[in-house]
C-alpha positions in Angstrom: -22.7 -31.0 207.7 -24.1 -32.5 204.4 -25.9 -30.9 201.7 -29.1 -31.4 203.6 -28.2 -29.9 206.5 -26.6 -27.0 204.7 -30.2 -26.6 203.1 -32.1 -26.8 206.3 -30.3 -24.2 207.7 -30.2 -22.2 205.1 -34.5 -22.5 204.7 -34.4 -21.8 209.0 -32.0 -19.0 208.4 -34.3 -17.2 205.7 -37.8 -18.0 207.5 -36.5 -16.7 211.0 -35.0 -13.6 209.4 -38.3 -13.3 207.4 -40.0 -13.0 210.6 -38.1 -10.5 212.2 -39.0 -8.2 208.9 -42.8 -9.2 208.9 -43.3 -9.5 212.8 -41.6 -6.4 214.4 -43.6 -4.0 212.1 -47.0 -6.2 212.4 -47.0 -5.8 215.8 -46.1 -2.2 216.3 -49.3 -1.6 214.3 -51.5 -4.1 215.2 -50.5 -2.6 219.4 -51.2 1.0 218.0 -54.4 -0.4 215.9 -55.7 -1.6 219.3 -54.5 0.9 222.2 -54.6 4.1 220.3 -57.2 3.4 217.8 -59.8 1.2 218.9 -59.2 2.1 222.7 -58.6 -1.5 224.2 -57.8 -2.0 227.8 -57.5 -5.2 228.1 -54.6 -7.0 227.5 -55.5 -10.6 227.3 -57.6 -9.5 224.9 -55.2 -7.6 223.3 -52.9 -10.5 223.6 -55.1 -13.3 221.9 -56.2 -10.9 218.6 -52.5 -9.9 218.0 -51.5 -13.7 218.3 -54.8 -14.5 215.7 -53.0 -12.5 213.4 -48.9 -12.5 213.7 -50.3 -16.9 213.9 -52.0 -16.3 210.4 -49.2 -14.7 208.6 -46.5 -16.9 209.9 -48.2 -19.5 208.9 -48.8 -18.6 205.1 -45.2 -17.0 205.7 -43.4 -20.4 206.1 -45.9 -22.3 203.8 -44.5 -19.7 200.7 -40.8 -19.8 201.7 -41.3 -23.8 202.1 -42.7 -23.8 198.5 -40.4 -21.6 197.1 -37.6 -23.9 198.6 -39.3 -26.7 197.4 -39.2 -25.5 194.3 -35.4 -24.4 194.0 -35.9 -20.4 193.8 -34.3 -19.8 196.9 
């Protein structure tokens, strides 16, 4: 495995692990919010709402991690 592949693997592992650490509590909170607090009952509405939020968070997370890797801070 050459240096580029090692860096890419390390970056991929960090992105995936950070996703798991951030997305599980976020999804749990959003489900609690939509079902218990807002009393939403439509699964499609809940899924679309949660998917939009998680997608925005994922874009920000991956962008931040990529910028840190580009600057050599990871």
